[in-house]
C-alpha positions, 0 to 999 in steps of 0.5 A: 307918183301921186302917193301910189304903192307902185314900185315895179313894172312886170316883165310882160308890161315892159315887153309891151312898152318896148313894142308899142310905137307910142304915137303920143311920144313920152307924153302918152307914156307919162299920162298912162303911168300917171293914170295907173298910179291914181286909179289902180291898186297894187305895187307892180304895173301888170297887163291888167292895168293897161288899156286893151288897145295898147296890148292889141297893138303889140301882139303878133300871131293869132292868140291874143291875151287881153287884159281882164275886164274890170281894170283900166277900161272899167275905171275909165268908163266910170269917170263922170264929168261934173257940171264944174268941168272937173272929173270924178272917177268912181273906182 
């Protein structure tokens, strides 16, 4: 997808995908995977590529392991809207 090198999804991410309720249905999942393929490096989709809100929504118990900073959240915050209405993402 989009010339990315992603060819696999880690078991941990697969588990999160199965637990998450996907309020936006398949469109939300598709948009997330597209964003990961465009903005993130690697060949396997890992937890660090997912937004923390999705990981938090799937966790049970007191111990929470959040994705490391600098991944999806940092790249999302670095997206800047240009005057033309188009976005430029500084990754």
